[in-house]
MIDOSE-1310 file (N, C-alpha, C; in nm, 2 decimals, decimal comma, always signed):
residues 91
mnnk	+0,08/-0,12/+0,00/+0,01/+0,00/+0,00/+0,09/+0,13/+0,00; +0,05/+0,22/-0,09/+0,14/+0,34/-0,09/+0,06/+0,46/-0,03; +0,12/+0,51/+0,07/+0,07/+0,61/+0,16/+0,13/+0,75/+0,11; +0,18/+0,77/+0,02/+0,24/+0,89/-0,02/+0,14/+0,99/-0,10
vtvn	+0,15/+1,10/-0,07/+0,07/+1,21/-0,13/+0,16/+1,32/-0,20; +0,12/+1,35/-0,30/+0,20/+1,46/-0,37/+0,11/+1,59/-0,36; +0,19/+1,69/-0,31/+0,10/+1,83/-0,30/+0,19/+1,92/-0,40; +0,10/+1,98/-0,48/+0,17/+2,06/-0,60/+0,13/+2,21/-0,55
mpkk	+0,20/+2,26/-0,45/+0,18/+2,40/-0,41/+0,31/+2,44/-0,34; +0,35/+2,58/-0,34/+0,46/+2,62/-0,27/+0,45/+2,58/-0,12; +0,57/+2,55/-0,06/+0,59/+2,52/+0,07/+0,52/+2,61/+0,16; +0,54/+2,74/+0,15/+0,48/+2,85/+0,23/+0,33/+2,83/+0,23
dfdk	+0,27/+2,82/+0,12/+0,13/+2,79/+0,11/+0,08/+2,66/+0,19; +0,15/+2,57/+0,16/+0,12/+2,43/+0,22/+0,13/+2,46/+0,38; +0,24/+2,51/+0,43/+0,25/+2,53/+0,58/+0,14/+2,62/+0,63; +0,10/+2,72/+0,55/-0,02/+2,79/+0,61/-0,14/+2,72/+0,61
avks	-0,17/+2,65/+0,51/-0,29/+2,55/+0,51/-0,29/+2,44/+0,63; -0,18/+2,39/+0,66/-0,16/+2,31/+0,76/-0,19/+2,37/+0,89; -0,13/+2,48/+0,91/-0,15/+2,57/+1,03/-0,29/+2,60/+1,06; -0,36/+2,65/+0,94/-0,50/+2,68/+0,96/-0,58/+2,56/+1,00
gveq	-0,56/+2,45/+0,93/-0,63/+2,32/+0,97/-0,60/+2,28/+1,10; -0,49/+2,28/+1,15/-0,46/+2,24/+1,29/-0,53/+2,34/+1,39; -0,52/+2,48/+1,37/-0,60/+2,58/+1,45/-0,75/+2,54/+1,45; -0,80/+2,51/+1,33/-0,94/+2,49/+1,33/-0,97/+2,37/+1,41
amke	-0,89/+2,26/+1,40/-0,91/+2,13/+1,49/-0,91/+2,16/+1,63; -0,82/+2,25/+1,68/-0,79/+2,28/+1,81/-0,91/+2,36/+1,86; -0,97/+2,44/+1,78/-1,10/+2,52/+1,81/-1,21/+2,42/+1,83; -1,22/+2,32/+1,74/-1,34/+2,23/+1,75/-1,32/+2,14/+1,87
celt	-1,20/+2,10/+1,90/-1,17/+2,02/+2,03/-1,21/+2,10/+2,15; -1,16/+2,22/+2,14/-1,20/+2,31/+2,26/-1,35/+2,32/+2,29; -1,43/+2,34/+2,18/-1,57/+2,35/+2,20/-1,61/+2,21/+2,25; -1,57/+2,10/+2,21/-1,59/+1,98/+2,26/-1,57/+1,94/+2,40
igmt	-1,45/+1,97/+2,45/-1,42/+1,94/+2,58/-1,44/+2,06/+2,67; -1,46/+2,17/+2,63/-1,50/+2,29/+2,70/-1,37/+2,37/+2,77; -1,26/+2,35/+2,74/-1,14/+2,42/+2,78/-1,02/+2,41/+2,68; -0,93/+2,51/+2,70/-0,83/+2,52/+2,61/-0,70/+2,43/+2,67
vkea	-0,61/+2,40/+2,60/-0,49/+2,34/+2,65/-0,44/+2,40/+2,76; -0,43/+2,55/+2,74/-0,37/+2,62/+2,85/-0,44/+2,62/+2,98; -0,58/+2,61/+2,97/-0,66/+2,60/+3,10/-0,64/+2,47/+3,15; -0,62/+2,36/+3,07/-0,60/+2,23/+3,13/-0,47/+2,22/+3,20
vekq	-0,37/+2,28/+3,14/-0,23/+2,27/+3,20/-0,23/+2,36/+3,33; -0,30/+2,47/+3,33/-0,30/+2,56/+3,45/-0,37/+2,49/+3,57; -0,46/+2,39/+3,53/-0,53/+2,32/+3,64/-0,45/+2,23/+3,71; -0,34/+2,19/+3,65/-0,25/+2,09/+3,70/-0,14/+2,16/+3,80
ipkk	-0,14/+2,29/+3,80/-0,05/+2,36/+3,90/-0,13/+2,38/+4,03; -0,09/+2,31/+4,14/-0,16/+2,33/+4,27/-0,17/+2,46/+4,32; -0,30/+2,50/+4,35/-0,33/+2,62/+4,42/-0,37/+2,61/+4,56; -0,35/+2,70/+4,64/-0,37/+2,68/+4,78/-0,53/+2,69/+4,81
vmls	-0,56/+2,60/+4,89/-0,71/+2,59/+4,94/-0,75/+2,71/+5,01; -0,86/+2,76/+4,98/-0,91/+2,89/+5,06/-1,00/+2,86/+5,18; -1,00/+2,93/+5,28/-1,09/+2,91/+5,39/-1,20/+3,00/+5,37; -1,33/+2,95/+5,40/-1,45/+3,02/+5,38/-1,45/+3,14/+5,48
keyp	-1,49/+3,26/+5,45/-1,50/+3,38/+5,54/-1,63/+3,36/+5,63; -1,74/+3,30/+5,57/-1,86/+3,28/+5,64/-1,86/+3,16/+5,73; -1,81/+3,05/+5,69/-1,79/+2,93/+5,76/-1,65/+2,88/+5,78; -1,59/+2,91/+5,90/-1,45/+2,88/+5,92/-1,42/+2,74/+5,89
lyel	-1,48/+2,63/+5,90/-1,46/+2,50/+5,88/-1,45/+2,46/+5,74; -1,52/+2,54/+5,65/-1,53/+2,52/+5,50/-1,40/+2,55/+5,43; -1,34/+2,45/+5,36/-1,23/+2,48/+5,27/-1,27/+2,48/+5,13; -1,25/+2,59/+5,07/-1,29/+2,61/+4,93/-1,19/+2,59/+4,82
cpnc	-1,24/+2,53/+4,70/-1,15/+2,53/+4,59/-1,11/+2,67/+4,54; -0,97/+2,69/+4,51/-0,94/+2,83/+4,48/-0,98/+2,86/+4,32; -1,02/+2,76/+4,25/-1,07/+2,78/+4,12/-1,21/+2,79/+4,10; -1,29/+2,70/+4,16/-1,44/+2,71/+4,14/-1,51/+2,76/+4,25
gknl	-1,44/+2,76/+4,38/-1,50/+2,81/+4,49/-1,60/+2,72/+4,57; -1,61/+2,60/+4,52/-1,69/+2,50/+4,58/-1,63/+2,45/+4,70; -1,72/+2,41/+4,80/-1,67/+2,36/+4,94/-1,63/+2,23/+4,93; -1,51/+2,22/+4,97/-1,43/+2,08/+4,97/-1,46/+1,99/+5,09
fsfa	-1,48/+2,07/+5,20/-1,51/+2,02/+5,34/-1,61/+1,90/+5,34; -1,73/+1,96/+5,28/-1,84/+1,86/+5,28/-1,81/+1,72/+5,19; -1,75/+1,74/+5,08/-1,72/+1,64/+4,99/-1,60/+1,55/+5,04; -1,51/+1,61/+5,11/-1,39/+1,53/+5,15/-1,41/+1,45/+5,27
ngwq	-1,51/+1,49/+5,36/-1,52/+1,42/+5,49/-1,39/+1,40/+5,57; -1,32/+1,50/+5,56/-1,19/+1,51/+5,64/-1,07/+1,48/+5,56; -1,08/+1,42/+5,44/-0,98/+1,37/+5,34/-0,92/+1,50/+5,27; -0,79/+1,51/+5,24/-0,75/+1,61/+5,16/-0,71/+1,56/+5,02
ynyc	-0,80/+1,59/+4,93/-0,77/+1,53/+4,80/-0,68/+1,62/+4,71; -0,61/+1,55/+4,63/-0,51/+1,61/+4,54/-0,57/+1,71/+4,43; -0,70/+1,67/+4,40/-0,77/+1,76/+4,30/-0,90/+1,78/+4,35; -0,96/+1,90/+4,30/-1,09/+1,93/+4,34/-1,19/+1,84/+4,26
pycg	-1,27/+1,77/+4,34/-1,38/+1,67/+4,27/-1,48/+1,74/+4,17; -1,49/+1,87/+4,17/-1,58/+1,94/+4,10/-1,54/+1,99/+3,97; -1,40/+2,06/+3,98/-1,36/+2,13/+3,86/-1,22/+2,05/+3,81; -1,16/+1,97/+3,90/-1,02/+1,91/+3,87/-0,90/+2,00/+3,90
qald	-0,92/+2,10/+3,97/-0,81/+2,19/+3,99/-0,71/+2,12/+4,09; -0,58/+2,12/+4,07/-0,48/+2,05/+4,16/-0,48/+2,13/+4,28; -0,48/+2,09/+4,40/-0,50/+2,14/+4,53/-0,36/+2,14/+4,62; -0,33/+2,25/+4,68/-0,22/+2,27/+4,78/-0,28/+2,28/+4,91
wge	-0,28/+2,19/+4,99/-0,32/+2,20/+5,14/-0,22/+2,24/+5,23; -0,09/+2,29/+5,19/+0,00/+2,32/+5,30/-0,03/+2,46/+5,35; +0,04/+2,48/+5,46/+0,02/+2,61/+5,55/+0,06/+2,72/+5,47
């Protein structure tokens, strides 16, 4: 089976077409999964858990603000169960 394809256009135009196609595919994927690659990578960087001002025992996700205390039942998860943000429980 021959998998070769011959393209009859200048390299500059070919590179531009490929870049455009890749950008379009990334936009479509972004719409499908709901976040950009940058956002996904940023969620992997641990952020310090916040304490609620209203309820001192409530520990909140620094990204989505949801209460981690009621979900965790005393456990300190590495990632927020609601949004996937990496968590830093250090002092």
